[in-house]
C-alpha positions in Angstrom: -102.8 141.8 119.1 -99.4 141.9 117.3 -96.7 139.5 118.4 -93.6 141.3 119.8 -90.4 139.8 118.4 -88.0 138.5 121.0 -84.7 140.3 121.8 -82.7 137.6 119.9 -84.8 138.1 116.8 -84.4 141.9 116.9 -80.7 141.4 117.4 -80.5 139.0 114.5 -82.3 141.3 112.1 -80.3 144.3 113.3 -77.1 142.4 112.7 -78.3 141.3 109.2 -79.1 144.9 108.4 -75.7 146.2 109.6 -73.9 143.5 107.5 -76.0 144.5 104.5 -75.2 148.2 104.9 -71.5 147.4 105.6 -71.3 145.4 102.4 -73.1 148.1 100.4 -70.7 150.7 101.8 -67.6 148.6 100.8 -69.0 148.2 97.3 -69.6 151.9 97.0 -66.1 152.6 98.3 -64.6 150.2 95.8 -66.5 151.8 92.9 -65.4 155.2 93.9 -61.8 154.1 94.2 -62.0 152.6 90.7 -63.5 155.7 89.3 -60.8 157.8 91.0 -58.0 155.6 89.6 -59.5 155.9 86.2 -59.8 159.7 86.5 -56.2 160.0 87.7 -55.0 157.7 84.8 -56.9 159.9 82.3 -55.4 163.1 83.7 -51.8 161.8 83.9 -51.6 159.3 81.0 -48.5 160.1 78.8 -47.7 163.2 81.0 -44.2 163.8 82.1 -43.9 163.1 85.8 -41.2 165.8 86.1 -42.8 168.8 84.3 -46.3 167.6 83.4 -45.9 168.2 79.7 -47.0 165.6 77.1 -44.8 162.6 76.6 -44.1 161.3 73.1 -43.3 157.7 72.4 -40.2 156.9 70.4 -39.1 153.4 69.3 -35.6 152.3 70.1 -35.2 148.7 68.9 -37.8 146.6 70.7 -38.4 149.3 73.3 -40.9 152.1 73.2 -39.4 155.0 75.2 -41.6 157.8 76.5 -39.7 161.1 76.0 -40.5 164.6 77.1 -39.2 167.1 74.6 -39.9 169.9 77.0 -37.6 168.9 79.9 -35.7 166.1 78.1 -36.8 163.4 80.5 -36.8 159.8 79.3 -39.2 157.3 80.9 -39.4 153.5 80.6 -42.3 151.2 81.3 -41.8 148.1 83.4 -39.6 145.5 81.7 -38.2 147.9 79.1 -34.9 148.4 81.0 -34.5 144.6 81.1 -34.9 144.4 77.3 -32.3 147.1 76.9 -29.9 145.4 79.4 -30.2 142.1 77.5 -29.1 143.8 74.3 -26.4 146.0 75.8 -24.7 144.4 78.8 -22.0 147.0 79.5 -22.9 150.2 81.2 -26.6 149.6 80.9 -26.2 146.2 82.6 -24.4 147.8 85.6 -27.1 150.5 85.7 -29.8 147.9 85.7 -28.3 146.1 88.6 -28.8 149.2 90.7 -32.6 149.1 90.0 -33.2 145.4 90.0 -35.8 144.2 92.5 
């Protein structure tokens, strides 16, 4: 005759199974989030946030500026405004002080 597991054993194994499934669900969610971020990056990389057209990179001194020749927008990556401010302290310095963290 088979031995019936006690309630505490059943509870233990049920808890273990729930934890395993929860961990698996979190791993799958993280994988999907990573895939979604990569898909979004691929769709939007070097696209103008204003009009959606292709951005072109132009070099201005030590800074690579992303320019949209469709709507005329100019976009800077993180740290590029600081580089410009260090070289040109007048108006750009005052402008930078508005956006400083």
